[in-house]
mmCIF file as gemmi writes it, N, C-alpha and C atoms, coordinates in Angstrom:
data_model
loop_
_atom_site.group_PDB
_atom_site.id
_atom_site.type_symbol
_atom_site.label_atom_id
_atom_site.label_alt_id
_atom_site.label_comp_id
_atom_site.label_asym_id
_atom_site.label_entity_id
_atom_site.label_seq_id
_atom_site.pdbx_PDB_ins_code
_atom_site.Cartn_x
_atom_site.Cartn_y
_atom_site.Cartn_z
_atom_site.occupancy
_atom_site.B_iso_or_equiv
_atom_site.pdbx_formal_charge
_atom_site.auth_seq_id
_atom_site.auth_asym_id
_atom_site.pdbx_PDB_model_num
ATOM 1 N N . MET Axp A 1 ? -6.211 -4.225 9.212 1 0 ? 1 A 1
ATOM 2 C CA . MET Axp A 1 ? -4.623 -3.527 9.315 1 0 ? 1 A 1
ATOM 3 C C . MET Axp A 1 ? -4.415 -3.474 9.106 1 0 ? 1 A 1
ATOM 4 N N . SER Axp A 2 ? -3.018 -2.172 8.622 1 0 ? 2 A 1
ATOM 5 C CA . SER Axp A 2 ? -2.625 -2.567 7.245 1 0 ? 2 A 1
ATOM 6 C C . SER Axp A 2 ? -1.241 -2.962 7.435 1 0 ? 2 A 1
ATOM 7 N N . HIS Axp A 3 ? -0.427 -3.071 6.247 1 0 ? 3 A 1
ATOM 8 C CA . HIS Axp A 3 ? 0.675 -4.235 6.198 1 0 ? 3 A 1
ATOM 9 C C . HIS Axp A 3 ? 2.091 -2.739 6.446 1 0 ? 3 A 1
ATOM 10 N N . THR Axp A 4 ? 2.991 -3.614 7.112 1 0 ? 4 A 1
ATOM 11 C CA . THR Axp A 4 ? 4.097 -2.542 8.024 1 0 ? 4 A 1
ATOM 12 C C . THR Axp A 4 ? 5.068 -2.633 6.546 1 0 ? 4 A 1
ATOM 13 N N . PRO Axp A 5 ? 5.177 -1.524 5.946 1 0 ? 5 A 1
ATOM 14 C CA . PRO Axp A 5 ? 6.51 -1.286 4.804 1 0 ? 5 A 1
ATOM 15 C C . PRO Axp A 5 ? 8.073 -1.692 5.749 1 0 ? 5 A 1
ATOM 16 N N . HIS Axp A 6 ? 8.829 -1.46 4.685 1 0 ? 6 A 1
ATOM 17 C CA . HIS Axp A 6 ? 10.129 -1.687 4.755 1 0 ? 6 A 1
ATOM 18 C C . HIS Axp A 6 ? 10.629 -3.578 5.92 1 0 ? 6 A 1
ATOM 19 N N . GLU Axp A 7 ? 9.609 -3.879 5.86 1 0 ? 7 A 1
ATOM 20 C CA . GLU Axp A 7 ? 10.186 -5.13 6.943 1 0 ? 7 A 1
ATOM 21 C C . GLU Axp A 7 ? 11.189 -5.85 5.624 1 0 ? 7 A 1
ATOM 22 N N . LEU Axp A 8 ? 12.485 -5.993 6.792 1 0 ? 8 A 1
ATOM 23 C CA . LEU Axp A 8 ? 13.711 -6.179 5.99 1 0 ? 8 A 1
ATOM 24 C C . LEU Axp A 8 ? 13.041 -7.963 5.316 1 0 ? 8 A 1
ATOM 25 N N . ALA Axp A 9 ? 12.504 -8.486 5.19 1 0 ? 9 A 1
ATOM 26 C CA . ALA Axp A 9 ? 13.072 -9.552 4.267 1 0 ? 9 A 1
ATOM 27 C C . ALA Axp A 9 ? 11.839 -9.298 2.876 1 0 ? 9 A 1
ATOM 28 N N . ASP Axp A 10 ? 10.893 -7.861 3.257 1 0 ? 10 A 1
ATOM 29 C CA . ASP Axp A 10 ? 9.997 -7.51 2.113 1 0 ? 10 A 1
ATOM 30 C C . ASP Axp A 10 ? 10.939 -6.635 0.934 1 0 ? 10 A 1
ATOM 31 N N . ASP Axp A 11 ? 12.416 -5.507 1.914 1 0 ? 11 A 1
ATOM 32 C CA . ASP Axp A 11 ? 13.094 -4.994 1.063 1 0 ? 11 A 1
ATOM 33 C C . ASP Axp A 11 ? 14.656 -6.15 0.873 1 0 ? 11 A 1
ATOM 34 N N . PHE Axp A 12 ? 14.492 -7.612 1.312 1 0 ? 12 A 1
ATOM 35 C CA . PHE Axp A 12 ? 15.303 -7.598 0.083 1 0 ? 12 A 1
ATOM 36 C C . PHE Axp A 12 ? 15.321 -9.804 0.189 1 0 ? 12 A 1
ATOM 37 N N . PRO Axp A 13 ? 13.837 -9.291 -0.556 1 0 ? 13 A 1
ATOM 38 C CA . PRO Axp A 13 ? 13.205 -11.023 -0.621 1 0 ? 13 A 1
ATOM 39 C C . PRO Axp A 13 ? 14.266 -12.011 -0.994 1 0 ? 13 A 1
ATOM 40 N N . GLU Axp A 14 ? 15.983 -11.261 -1.929 1 0 ? 14 A 1
ATOM 41 C CA . GLU Axp A 14 ? 16.784 -12.346 -2.107 1 0 ? 14 A 1
ATOM 42 C C . GLU Axp A 14 ? 17.352 -13.12 -1.039 1 0 ? 14 A 1
ATOM 43 N N . ALA Axp A 15 ? 16.974 -12.946 0.422 1 0 ? 15 A 1
ATOM 44 C CA . ALA Axp A 15 ? 17.979 -12.623 0.877 1 0 ? 15 A 1
ATOM 45 C C . ALA Axp A 15 ? 17.016 -13.604 2.479 1 0 ? 15 A 1
ATOM 46 N N . LYS Axp A 16 ? 15.114 -13.603 2.596 1 0 ? 16 A 1
ATOM 47 C CA . LYS Axp A 16 ? 14.793 -14.151 3.462 1 0 ? 16 A 1
ATOM 48 C C . LYS Axp A 16 ? 15.244 -14.988 3.961 1 0 ? 16 A 1
ATOM 49 N N . GLU Axp A 17 ? 15.92 -16.371 3.56 1 0 ? 17 A 1
ATOM 50 C CA . GLU Axp A 17 ? 16.691 -17.527 4.384 1 0 ? 17 A 1
ATOM 51 C C . GLU Axp A 17 ? 18.382 -17.09 5.19 1 0 ? 17 A 1
ATOM 52 N N . ARG Axp A 18 ? 19.104 -15.503 4.15 1 0 ? 18 A 1
ATOM 53 C CA . ARG Axp A 18 ? 19.937 -15.32 5.252 1 0 ? 18 A 1
ATOM 54 C C . ARG Axp A 18 ? 19.682 -14.666 6.443 1 0 ? 18 A 1
ATOM 55 N N . ILE Axp A 19 ? 18.518 -14.037 6.332 1 0 ? 19 A 1
ATOM 56 C CA . ILE Axp A 19 ? 18.336 -13.127 7.581 1 0 ? 19 A 1
ATOM 57 C C . ILE Axp A 19 ? 17.292 -14.399 8.59 1 0 ? 19 A 1
ATOM 58 N N . SER Axp A 20 ? 16.905 -15.541 8.352 1 0 ? 20 A 1
ATOM 59 C CA . SER Axp A 20 ? 16.679 -16.495 9.405 1 0 ? 20 A 1
ATOM 60 C C . SER Axp A 20 ? 18.113 -16.685 10.237 1 0 ? 20 A 1
ATOM 61 N N . GLU Axp A 21 ? 18.69 -17.159 8.598 1 0 ? 21 A 1
ATOM 62 C CA . GLU Axp A 21 ? 20.172 -17.785 9.424 1 0 ? 21 A 1
ATOM 63 C C . GLU Axp A 21 ? 20.438 -16.944 10.432 1 0 ? 21 A 1
ATOM 64 N N . LEU Axp A 22 ? 20.799 -15.869 10.079 1 0 ? 22 A 1
ATOM 65 C CA . LEU Axp A 22 ? 21.666 -14.637 10.78 1 0 ? 22 A 1
ATOM 66 C C . LEU Axp A 22 ? 20.872 -14.438 12.184 1 0 ? 22 A 1
ATOM 67 N N . LYS Axp A 23 ? 19.75 -14.194 11.947 1 0 ? 23 A 1
ATOM 68 C CA . LYS Axp A 23 ? 18.906 -14.548 13.252 1 0 ? 23 A 1
ATOM 69 C C . LYS Axp A 23 ? 18.841 -15.444 14.021 1 0 ? 23 A 1
ATOM 70 N N . ARG Axp A 24 ? 19.045 -16.864 13.694 1 0 ? 24 A 1
ATOM 71 C CA . ARG Axp A 24 ? 19.522 -18.693 14.884 1 0 ? 24 A 1
ATOM 72 C C . ARG Axp A 24 ? 21.086 -17.839 14.842 1 0 ? 24 A 1
ATOM 73 N N . THR Axp A 25 ? 21.926 -17.314 14.081 1 0 ? 25 A 1
ATOM 74 C CA . THR Axp A 25 ? 23.23 -18.161 15.018 1 0 ? 25 A 1
ATOM 75 C C . THR Axp A 25 ? 24.184 -16.746 14.77 1 0 ? 25 A 1
ATOM 76 N N . SER Axp A 26 ? 23.273 -15.566 15.08 1 0 ? 26 A 1
ATOM 77 C CA . SER Axp A 26 ? 24.104 -15.031 15.727 1 0 ? 26 A 1
ATOM 78 C C . SER Axp A 26 ? 24.175 -13.994 16.579 1 0 ? 26 A 1
ATOM 79 N N . PRO Axp A 27 ? 23.979 -13.194 18.011 1 0 ? 27 A 1
ATOM 80 C CA . PRO Axp A 27 ? 23.126 -13.255 18.773 1 0 ? 27 A 1
ATOM 81 C C . PRO Axp A 27 ? 23.097 -11.167 18.336 1 0 ? 27 A 1
ATOM 82 N N . HIS Axp A 28 ? 23.81 -10.578 17.363 1 0 ? 28 A 1
ATOM 83 C CA . HIS Axp A 28 ? 24.704 -9.21 17.448 1 0 ? 28 A 1
ATOM 84 C C . HIS Axp A 28 ? 23.558 -9.443 16.211 1 0 ? 28 A 1
ATOM 85 N N . PHE Axp A 29 ? 23.611 -10.074 15.175 1 0 ? 29 A 1
ATOM 86 C CA . PHE Axp A 29 ? 22.453 -9.962 14.233 1 0 ? 29 A 1
ATOM 87 C C . PHE Axp A 29 ? 21.316 -9.547 14.527 1 0 ? 29 A 1
ATOM 88 N N . SER Axp A 30 ? 20.55 -10.885 15.473 1 0 ? 30 A 1
ATOM 89 C CA . SER Axp A 30 ? 19.648 -10.848 15.439 1 0 ? 30 A 1
ATOM 90 C C . SER Axp A 30 ? 18.751 -9.466 16.548 1 0 ? 30 A 1
ATOM 91 N N . LYS Axp A 31 ? 20.354 -9.237 17.932 1 0 ? 31 A 1
ATOM 92 C CA . LYS Axp A 31 ? 19.526 -7.974 17.814 1 0 ? 31 A 1
ATOM 93 C C . LYS Axp A 31 ? 19.755 -6.553 17.474 1 0 ? 31 A 1
ATOM 94 N N . LEU Axp A 32 ? 19.894 -6.507 16.536 1 0 ? 32 A 1
ATOM 95 C CA . LEU Axp A 32 ? 20.105 -5.486 15.692 1 0 ? 32 A 1
ATOM 96 C C . LEU Axp A 32 ? 18.866 -5.49 15.13 1 0 ? 32 A 1
ATOM 97 N N . ALA Axp A 33 ? 19.046 -6.479 14.646 1 0 ? 33 A 1
ATOM 98 C CA . ALA Axp A 33 ? 16.768 -7.393 13.322 1 0 ? 33 A 1
ATOM 99 C C . ALA Axp A 33 ? 16.225 -6.817 14.339 1 0 ? 33 A 1
ATOM 100 N N . ASP Axp A 34 ? 16.567 -7.339 15.576 1 0 ? 34 A 1
ATOM 101 C CA . ASP Axp A 34 ? 15.542 -6.769 16.777 1 0 ? 34 A 1
ATOM 102 C C . ASP Axp A 34 ? 15.006 -5.235 16.775 1 0 ? 34 A 1
ATOM 103 N N . ARG Axp A 35 ? 15.807 -4.403 17.133 1 0 ? 35 A 1
ATOM 104 C CA . ARG Axp A 35 ? 15.509 -3.416 17.222 1 0 ? 35 A 1
ATOM 105 C C . ARG Axp A 35 ? 14.843 -2.521 16.07 1 0 ? 35 A 1
ATOM 106 N N . TYR Axp A 36 ? 15.717 -3.066 14.228 1 0 ? 36 A 1
ATOM 107 C CA . TYR Axp A 36 ? 15.512 -2.733 13.747 1 0 ? 36 A 1
ATOM 108 C C . TYR Axp A 36 ? 14.01 -2.534 13.186 1 0 ? 36 A 1
ATOM 109 N N . HIS Axp A 37 ? 13.236 -3.621 13.468 1 0 ? 37 A 1
ATOM 110 C CA . HIS Axp A 37 ? 11.483 -4.283 13.401 1 0 ? 37 A 1
ATOM 111 C C . HIS Axp A 37 ? 11.559 -3.054 14.354 1 0 ? 37 A 1
ATOM 112 N N . GLU Axp A 38 ? 11.657 -2.909 15.783 1 0 ? 38 A 1
ATOM 113 C CA . GLU Axp A 38 ? 11.115 -2.284 16.761 1 0 ? 38 A 1
ATOM 114 C C . GLU Axp A 38 ? 10.774 -0.783 16.273 1 0 ? 38 A 1
ATOM 115 N N . ILE Axp A 39 ? 11.786 0.211 15.277 1 0 ? 39 A 1
ATOM 116 C CA . ILE Axp A 39 ? 11.98 1.28 15.097 1 0 ? 39 A 1
ATOM 117 C C . ILE Axp A 39 ? 11.121 1.689 13.498 1 0 ? 39 A 1
ATOM 118 N N . ASN Axp A 40 ? 11.01 0.127 12.609 1 0 ? 40 A 1
ATOM 119 C CA . ASN Axp A 40 ? 10.48 0.386 11.59 1 0 ? 40 A 1
ATOM 120 C C . ASN Axp A 40 ? 8.246 0.143 11.826 1 0 ? 40 A 1
ATOM 121 N N . ARG Axp A 41 ? 8.213 -0.848 12.974 1 0 ? 41 A 1
ATOM 122 C CA . ARG Axp A 41 ? 6.774 -0.571 13.421 1 0 ? 41 A 1
ATOM 123 C C . ARG Axp A 41 ? 6.617 0.749 13.772 1 0 ? 41 A 1
ATOM 124 N N . ALA Axp A 42 ? 7.64 1.315 14.706 1 0 ? 42 A 1
ATOM 125 C CA . ALA Axp A 42 ? 6.938 2.705 15.248 1 0 ? 42 A 1
ATOM 126 C C . ALA Axp A 42 ? 6.667 4.034 13.42 1 0 ? 42 A 1
ATOM 127 N N . ILE Axp A 43 ? 8.387 3.552 13.105 1 0 ? 43 A 1
ATOM 128 C CA . ILE Axp A 43 ? 8.079 5.238 12.379 1 0 ? 43 A 1
ATOM 129 C C . ILE Axp A 43 ? 5.813 4.041 11.215 1 0 ? 43 A 1
ATOM 130 N N . HIS Axp A 44 ? 5.837 3.71 11.703 1 0 ? 44 A 1
ATOM 131 C CA . HIS Axp A 44 ? 4.747 3.191 10.005 1 0 ? 44 A 1
ATOM 132 C C . HIS Axp A 44 ? 2.924 3.293 11.503 1 0 ? 44 A 1
ATOM 133 N N . ARG Axp A 45 ? 3.841 3.878 12.899 1 0 ? 45 A 1
ATOM 134 C CA . ARG Axp A 45 ? 2.606 3.862 13.353 1 0 ? 45 A 1
ATOM 135 C C . ARG Axp A 45 ? 2.324 5.455 13.174 1 0 ? 45 A 1
ATOM 136 N N . MET Axp A 46 ? 3.7 5.937 13.073 1 0 ? 46 A 1
ATOM 137 C CA . MET Axp A 46 ? 3.622 7.223 13.021 1 0 ? 46 A 1
ATOM 138 C C . MET Axp A 46 ? 3.033 8.426 11.572 1 0 ? 46 A 1
ATOM 139 N N . GLU Axp A 47 ? 3.866 7.476 10.901 1 0 ? 47 A 1
ATOM 140 C CA . GLU Axp A 47 ? 2.953 8.072 9.597 1 0 ? 47 A 1
ATOM 141 C C . GLU Axp A 47 ? 1.417 7.508 9.354 1 0 ? 47 A 1
ATOM 142 N N . GLU Axp A 48 ? 0.768 6.426 9.78 1 0 ? 48 A 1
ATOM 143 C CA . GLU Axp A 48 ? -0.101 6.262 9.896 1 0 ? 48 A 1
ATOM 144 C C . GLU Axp A 48 ? -0.819 7.107 11.178 1 0 ? 48 A 1
ATOM 145 N N . ARG Axp A 49 ? -0.692 7.813 11.596 1 0 ? 49 A 1
ATOM 146 C CA . ARG Axp A 49 ? -1.193 8.578 12.973 1 0 ? 49 A 1
ATOM 147 C C . ARG Axp A 49 ? -1.591 7.869 14.302 1 0 ? 49 A 1
ATOM 148 N N . ILE Axp A 50 ? -0.879 6.806 14.113 1 0 ? 50 A 1
ATOM 149 C CA . ILE Axp A 50 ? -1.87 6.235 14.837 1 0 ? 50 A 1
ATOM 150 C C . ILE Axp A 50 ? -1.406 7.349 17.065 1 0 ? 50 A 1
ATOM 151 N N . GLU Axp A 51 ? 0.58 7.013 16.303 1 0 ? 51 A 1
ATOM 152 C CA . GLU Axp A 51 ? 0.712 7.932 17.185 1 0 ? 51 A 1
ATOM 153 C C . GLU Axp A 51 ? 2.064 8.938 16.593 1 0 ? 51 A 1
ATOM 154 N N . PRO Axp A 52 ? 0.85 9.546 16.916 1 0 ? 52 A 1
ATOM 155 C CA . PRO Axp A 52 ? 1.872 10.878 15.862 1 0 ? 52 A 1
ATOM 156 C C . PRO Axp A 52 ? 2.501 11.796 16.469 1 0 ? 52 A 1
ATOM 157 N N . VAL Axp A 53 ? 4.191 12.228 16.638 1 0 ? 53 A 1
ATOM 158 C CA . VAL Axp A 53 ? 5.319 12.7 17.443 1 0 ? 53 A 1
ATOM 159 C C . VAL Axp A 53 ? 5.608 14.132 16.454 1 0 ? 53 A 1
ATOM 160 N N . ALA Axp A 54 ? 6.794 14.456 17.355 1 0 ? 54 A 1
ATOM 161 C CA . ALA Axp A 54 ? 7.475 15.429 16.699 1 0 ? 54 A 1
ATOM 162 C C . ALA Axp A 54 ? 8.106 14.783 16.074 1 0 ? 54 A 1
ATOM 163 N N . ASP Axp A 55 ? 8.224 15.934 15.129 1 0 ? 55 A 1
ATOM 164 C CA . ASP Axp A 55 ? 9.095 15.55 13.97 1 0 ? 55 A 1
ATOM 165 C C . ASP Axp A 55 ? 10.707 15.689 13.756 1 0 ? 55 A 1
ATOM 166 N N . VAL Axp A 56 ? 11.703 16.424 15.251 1 0 ? 56 A 1
ATOM 167 C CA . VAL Axp A 56 ? 12.244 15.488 15.005 1 0 ? 56 A 1
ATOM 168 C C . VAL Axp A 56 ? 12.795 14.338 15.415 1 0 ? 56 A 1
ATOM 169 N N . THR Axp A 57 ? 11.746 14.304 16.057 1 0 ? 57 A 1
ATOM 170 C CA . THR Axp A 57 ? 11.354 12.261 16.856 1 0 ? 57 A 1
ATOM 171 C C . THR Axp A 57 ? 11.65 11.178 15.967 1 0 ? 57 A 1
ATOM 172 N N . GLU Axp A 58 ? 10.504 11.816 14.31 1 0 ? 58 A 1
ATOM 173 C CA . GLU Axp A 58 ? 9.984 10.922 13.472 1 0 ? 58 A 1
ATOM 174 C C . GLU Axp A 58 ? 11.813 11.091 12.678 1 0 ? 58 A 1
ATOM 175 N N . LEU Axp A 59 ? 11.77 12.14 12.634 1 0 ? 59 A 1
ATOM 176 C CA . LEU Axp A 59 ? 13.296 11.276 11.892 1 0 ? 59 A 1
ATOM 177 C C . LEU Axp A 59 ? 14.354 10.816 12.703 1 0 ? 59 A 1
ATOM 178 N N . ALA Axp A 60 ? 14.643 11.481 13.652 1 0 ? 60 A 1
ATOM 179 C CA . ALA Axp A 60 ? 16.182 10.535 14.16 1 0 ? 60 A 1
ATOM 180 C C . ALA Axp A 60 ? 15.494 9.083 13.992 1 0 ? 60 A 1
ATOM 181 N N . LEU Axp A 61 ? 14.179 8.919 14.679 1 0 ? 61 A 1
ATOM 182 C CA . LEU Axp A 61 ? 14.078 6.99 13.797 1 0 ? 61 A 1
ATOM 183 C C . LEU Axp A 61 ? 14.291 7.521 13.116 1 0 ? 61 A 1
ATOM 184 N N . ARG Axp A 62 ? 14.187 7.566 11.831 1 0 ? 62 A 1
ATOM 185 C CA . ARG Axp A 62 ? 14.233 7.501 10.229 1 0 ? 62 A 1
ATOM 186 C C . ARG Axp A 62 ? 15.444 7.418 9.425 1 0 ? 62 A 1
ATOM 187 N N . ARG Axp A 63 ? 16.832 7.939 10.393 1 0 ? 63 A 1
ATOM 188 C CA . ARG Axp A 63 ? 17.951 7.74 10.26 1 0 ? 63 A 1
ATOM 189 C C . ARG Axp A 63 ? 18.142 6.909 10.575 1 0 ? 63 A 1
ATOM 190 N N . GLU Axp A 64 ? 17.89 6.86 11.849 1 0 ? 64 A 1
ATOM 191 C CA . GLU Axp A 64 ? 18.308 5.175 13.536 1 0 ? 64 A 1
ATOM 192 C C . GLU Axp A 64 ? 18.434 3.806 12.2 1 0 ? 64 A 1
ATOM 193 N N . ARG Axp A 65 ? 17.508 3.9 11.685 1 0 ? 65 A 1
ATOM 194 C CA . ARG Axp A 65 ? 16.344 2.902 10.601 1 0 ? 65 A 1
ATOM 195 C C . ARG Axp A 65 ? 17.168 2.44 9.662 1 0 ? 65 A 1
ATOM 196 N N . ILE Axp A 66 ? 17.513 4.096 9.051 1 0 ? 66 A 1
ATOM 197 C CA . ILE Axp A 66 ? 18.814 3.623 8.114 1 0 ? 66 A 1
ATOM 198 C C . ILE Axp A 66 ? 19.799 3.085 8.227 1 0 ? 66 A 1
ATOM 199 N N . MET Axp A 67 ? 20.657 3.708 9.528 1 0 ? 67 A 1
ATOM 200 C CA . MET Axp A 67 ? 21.877 3.024 9.516 1 0 ? 67 A 1
ATOM 201 C C . MET Axp A 67 ? 21.958 1.749 9.768 1 0 ? 67 A 1
ATOM 202 N N . LEU Axp A 68 ? 20.857 1.505 10.423 1 0 ? 68 A 1
ATOM 203 C CA . LEU Axp A 68 ? 20.486 -0.01 11.635 1 0 ? 68 A 1
ATOM 204 C C . LEU Axp A 68 ? 19.843 -0.945 10.14 1 0 ? 68 A 1
ATOM 205 N N . LYS Axp A 69 ? 19.314 -0.634 8.833 1 0 ? 69 A 1
ATOM 206 C CA . LYS Axp A 69 ? 19.334 -1.937 7.506 1 0 ? 69 A 1
ATOM 207 C C . LYS Axp A 69 ? 21.098 -1.632 6.998 1 0 ? 69 A 1
ATOM 208 N N . ASP Axp A 70 ? 21.651 0.006 7.254 1 0 ? 70 A 1
ATOM 209 C CA . ASP Axp A 70 ? 22.991 -0.265 6.685 1 0 ? 70 A 1
ATOM 210 C C . ASP Axp A 70 ? 23.716 -1.567 6.747 1 0 ? 70 A 1
ATOM 211 N N . GLN Axp A 71 ? 23.615 -1.804 8.025 1 0 ? 71 A 1
ATOM 212 C CA . GLN Axp A 71 ? 24.911 -2.486 9.099 1 0 ? 71 A 1
ATOM 213 C C . GLN Axp A 71 ? 24.204 -4.038 8.669 1 0 ? 71 A 1
ATOM 214 N N . LEU Axp A 72 ? 22.687 -4.398 9.068 1 0 ? 72 A 1
ATOM 215 C CA . LEU Axp A 72 ? 22.344 -5.527 8.779 1 0 ? 72 A 1
ATOM 216 C C . LEU Axp A 72 ? 22.498 -5.913 7.024 1 0 ? 72 A 1
ATOM 217 N N . TYR Axp A 73 ? 22.204 -4.915 6.236 1 0 ? 73 A 1
ATOM 218 C CA . TYR Axp A 73 ? 22.858 -5.442 4.823 1 0 ? 73 A 1
ATOM 219 C C . TYR Axp A 73 ? 24.329 -5.99 4.693 1 0 ? 73 A 1
ATOM 220 N N . ALA Axp A 74 ? 24.922 -5.784 5.143 1 0 ? 74 A 1
ATOM 221 C CA . ALA Axp A 74 ? 26.04 -5.653 5.169 1 0 ? 74 A 1
ATOM 222 C C . ALA Axp A 74 ? 26.76 -6.69 6.414 1 0 ? 74 A 1
ATOM 223 N N . MET Axp A 75 ? 26.152 -7.37 7.351 1 0 ? 75 A 1
ATOM 224 C CA . MET Axp A 75 ? 26.297 -8.262 7.151 1 0 ? 75 A 1
ATOM 225 C C . MET Axp A 75 ? 25.377 -9.763 6.807 1 0 ? 75 A 1
ATOM 226 N N . MET Axp A 76 ? 24.529 -8.666 5.138 1 0 ? 76 A 1
ATOM 227 C CA . MET Axp A 76 ? 23.871 -10.339 4.908 1 0 ? 76 A 1
ATOM 228 C C . MET Axp A 76 ? 24.824 -10.482 4.287 1 0 ? 76 A 1
ATOM 229 N N . GLN Axp A 77 ? 25.96 -10.518 3.638 1 0 ? 77 A 1
ATOM 230 C CA . GLN Axp A 77 ? 26.779 -10.058 2.397 1 0 ? 77 A 1
ATOM 231 C C . GLN Axp A 77 ? 27.935 -11.122 2.907 1 0 ? 77 A 1
ATOM 232 N N . PRO Axp A 78 ? 28.793 -12.397 1.948 1 0 ? 78 A 1
ATOM 233 C CA . PRO Axp A 78 ? 29.665 -13.003 2.443 1 0 ? 78 A 1
ATOM 234 C C . PRO Axp A 78 ? 30.38 -12.843 3.856 1 0 ? 78 A 1
ATOM 235 N N . SER Axp A 79 ? 30.677 -11.396 2.455 1 0 ? 79 A 1
ATOM 236 C CA . SER Axp A 79 ? 31.94 -11.046 3.637 1 0 ? 79 A 1
ATOM 237 C C . SER Axp A 79 ? 31.58 -10.607 5.419 1 0 ? 79 A 1
ATOM 238 N N . GLY Axp A 80 ? 30.332 -10.316 5.741 1 0 ? 80 A 1
ATOM 239 C CA . GLY Axp A 80 ? 29.669 -9.497 6.133 1 0 ? 80 A 1
ATOM 240 C C . GLY Axp A 80 ? 29.609 -9.441 7.686 1 0 ? 80 A 1
ATOM 241 N N . PHE Axp A 81 ? 31.009 -11.07 7.895 1 0 ? 81 A 1
ATOM 242 C CA . PHE Axp A 81 ? 31.887 -11.382 9.358 1 0 ? 81 A 1
ATOM 243 C C . PHE Axp A 81 ? 33.013 -10.941 9.239 1 0 ? 81 A 1
ATOM 244 N N . SER Axp A 82 ? 33.128 -10.594 7.972 1 0 ? 82 A 1
ATOM 245 C CA . SER Axp A 82 ? 34.767 -10.566 8.358 1 0 ? 82 A 1
ATOM 246 C C . SER Axp A 82 ? 35.485 -9.677 9.446 1 0 ? 82 A 1
ATOM 247 N N . ARG Axp A 83 ? 34.676 -8.312 9.089 1 0 ? 83 A 1
ATOM 248 C CA . ARG Axp A 83 ? 35.174 -7.682 10.577 1 0 ? 83 A 1
ATOM 249 C C . ARG Axp A 83 ? 35.294 -7.701 11.735 1 0 ? 83 A 1
ATOM 250 N N . ALA Axp A 84 ? 35.493 -7.065 12.178 1 0 ? 84 A 1
ATOM 251 C CA . ALA Axp A 84 ? 35.386 -7.559 13.592 1 0 ? 84 A 1
ATOM 252 C C . ALA Axp A 84 ? 34.218 -6.382 14.846 1 0 ? 84 A 1
ATOM 253 N N . SER Axp A 85 ? 32.793 -6.751 14.74 1 0 ? 85 A 1
ATOM 254 C CA . SER Axp A 85 ? 31.681 -6.784 15.477 1 0 ? 85 A 1
ATOM 255 C C . SER Axp A 85 ? 31.41 -6.078 16.545 1 0 ? 85 A 1
């Protein structure tokens, strides 16, 4: 079994506690994180040719993953919840 790259805790090891805290306390963060992990694992399956798809589908998922990661990263920052979500 191979390790799925780009998991949030792996990409942001300094924020592991913050990620856990936000998953427990913020339904919005938790929902975005769940979607991120769902997409990330799907992309990994595509890369490993477990579930091959059309290039356009993979590209769309990669773009969504980047947008989600940016949103999640912003929410992990100390001022992450100062703006309306």
